[in-house]
N, C-alpha and C positions, 0 to 999 in steps of 0.2 A: 504494500500500499504506499502510495507516494506521500511526501510531506504536504503537498497541496491538498490532497484528499483529507488527510488528518486534520487540516485546519478547518474543515467543515464541521468538526465535532461540536463546537460551541456556537456556530452560526445558527440563526433561526431557520426554520423550515422555509418560511416565506422568502428570506434573503437568498437561500440556495435556489429556490424555484424561479425567482426572478432573474438571477445571474446565470443559471444553467438550465435552460428549458428542457434539456434531455432528462433532467432529474424528475420531471413531472410523472413520467411513466413509472419510475421507481417508487415514488410516493404512492401512486395509485396501486401498485402491486402489493405494497405492504399495509395499505389502509391508513397511511399517515396523512392527516389533514394539512394540506398546504395552503388552504384558503382562509376560512374564518378562524381556524385554530392554528394558523401558521406562524404565529409570533413566538412560539416556544422554541427553545434551543433543540437542535436535532436529537441530542442525547436524551432529553426529557421526553420528546415526542415518541422516540423509539421505545423508551421504558413504558410509556402508557399503553403501547400496542404490544408489549411483551416481545419485542424484536431486538435482537442484538445489534447495537449500533455499528459494530465492525462489519456485520453482514450487509447493512445498508450502505455503509461507506464503500465497501468493495463493489457493490452493485452500481453505485454512483460513478465510481472510477471506470468501470467497464462501459457504462452508458456514454461517457464522454470520450472514450478511446475509439478513434476512427482509423484503423490501419489501412494503408493503401492496398487496393485490390487489383490484381491483374485484369486487364481488359480482355473480354472474350470477343472473338471475331465472329459475330453473329451473321455477317454477310456471307460466310461460307459454311455455316452450320446447317445441317438438314432442317427443313422447315418444321417437321414434326417436333424436333428438339427445341427449336425456337418457340413454337406454340406452347409446348409443355412448360418452358421457362416463363413465358408471359402469364400463363394461367396460375402457376404455382407461386410466382413472385408478385406480379402486379395485380392480377385479378384477385388474388387472396388478400392483398393489402387493401384494395378498394373495399372489398366485402367486409373486412375487419374494421376499417377506419370510418366508414360512413355512419354507422350507429354512434360511434364516439363523437364525431363531429356534430351530429344532431343533438346528442345529449349535452355537449358543452354549449352549443348555441342556445338550447332551452334554458340552461342555468344562467347564462350571461344575460339573456333577455329578461328573465324573471327578476334578476337583481338590478340591472342597469337600464332596462328598456325604456322606462318612463323618462329618464333624463337623456337618453341617447336613442332617439327613435330610429336612427339608421340601423341599429342592431336588429330591429324587427324585419327590415328589408333583407339584411344579410341572412337571418334565420330562414326566411322564405326562399331565398336563392339556394341555400344549403339543402332544404327539403326537396326542392325541384330537381337539384343536381343529383341527389341521392336516388330519386325515382327514375331519372333518365339513365343514369349510369347502371343501375341494377338491371333495367331492361336491355341496355346496350351489351353488358357482359353476357347476358343470356343468349342474345342473338349471335354473338360471336362464338360462344361455346357450343351452341346447338346447331348452328347453320354454317357459318363461314369457316370456322376452324376445321370441322370434320371434312368439309369439301376439299379444303386445301390439303389436308393430310391424305385423303383418298387419292387426290390428283397426283401427289408426290409418289405414292405407292404404285400408281399405274404408269409412272413416267417411263418412257421407252416402249410402252405397249400401245396397242391400237385404241384410239378413242379416249374419251374423258368420262369421269363419273357423271351420273344423271344429276341434274339440278332443276329446281323450280324457278330459277332466277336468270336463266340464260348465261351470259358471260359472268365470270367472277368479278369483273370490274363493276358490276351493278351493286352487289352488297358492299363491296369495298368503298364505293362512292358514298353510300349511305353511312357506313361506319366513320368515314373521315368527316362527313358533315356533322355527325354527332360529336366527334372529337373537337371540332371547331366550336360547337355549342358549349361544351364543357369548358373550353378555354375562355370563351367569352364570359361565362358565369363567374369563373375565378377572377378574371380581370375586373369585372364589375364589383366583386367583393373587395378587391384591392383599392379600387377607386373610392368606395363608400367608407373604407376603414383607414383612409390616409396611408395607403401602402402597408396595411396590416401593422399599424403602429398604435398600441393601446394608449389612451389618454392618461393624464396624471392621476385621475381618480379610479383607475382600473384596479381590479383585484387579480390575484394569481390565476384564478379560473379564466379570466378574460385573456391574460397572457397565454395561458395554455391553449385556449381556443385559437388564437391567431397563430401560435406556433404550430398547432396541428394543421391548420390550413396551409401554412408554408410547406410543411413536410408533405402534405397530400399533393400540393401543386408540384413539388419537385419530383415526386414519384410519378405523377401523371405525365410530366414532361418526358421522362425516360420511357414510360409505357407507350406513349403516342409515337415517340421516335422509333421504337422497335417495330411498331405496326406500320405507320405511314411511310417510313423511309427504308425499311428493310423487308418486312414480311409482305406487304402489299405489292410493291413493284416486282419482287421475285415470283409471287404467285401469278400475277398477270403475265409475266414473261414466260413462265412455265406453261400456262394454259395456251398462250399464243403459239409456242413451239409444238404443242401437241395437236393443234388443229390442222 
């Protein structure tokens, strides 16, 4: 455990949450109140939850440690493997995070919505985004991705898999349109929130909400890149070659 992490021992939970947004997930994991009861020292908060402070400190250290990862060359990876990665990594993340975003939005609106009416609009955008993305993932996993996988399996053989949509460019166009819609929704949230900057009277939950949106947006950027820039062009090219 590093000296820097040990220095957190006597800091309040609120101070840690505000200075290190990644710590929010750790506090949520151990049931440590970082909002209304967040003014207690970390050691005291851990004792109240019957959690060893060293365990929490170690988790905080790991949460802030970001080792460099080797870059995978998805441009030459079999499409089935790329699709499996998208589903296991990005679809799973979206499915896991959307309920958390909605819950945080509800909490922030309940506490600060009267004084900050823009939060209600942000909450509505998050709700609409959740509904749209849930349907979007379903269409990809049930229609587009299986077709691309079957097409790859039949590569070099005569013909293409049967489809109800004609060329693969048709569902791809729809998926990319929905990607753009999600991007516009997040851009509108950034505009309403002054680039996801909590005001002076914000609580740690508000900070956690905006940080969660930042992380969600970052993952969505990677997600859309893999689909729009790699998977989709390769699928269109493969289909064209097979015709």
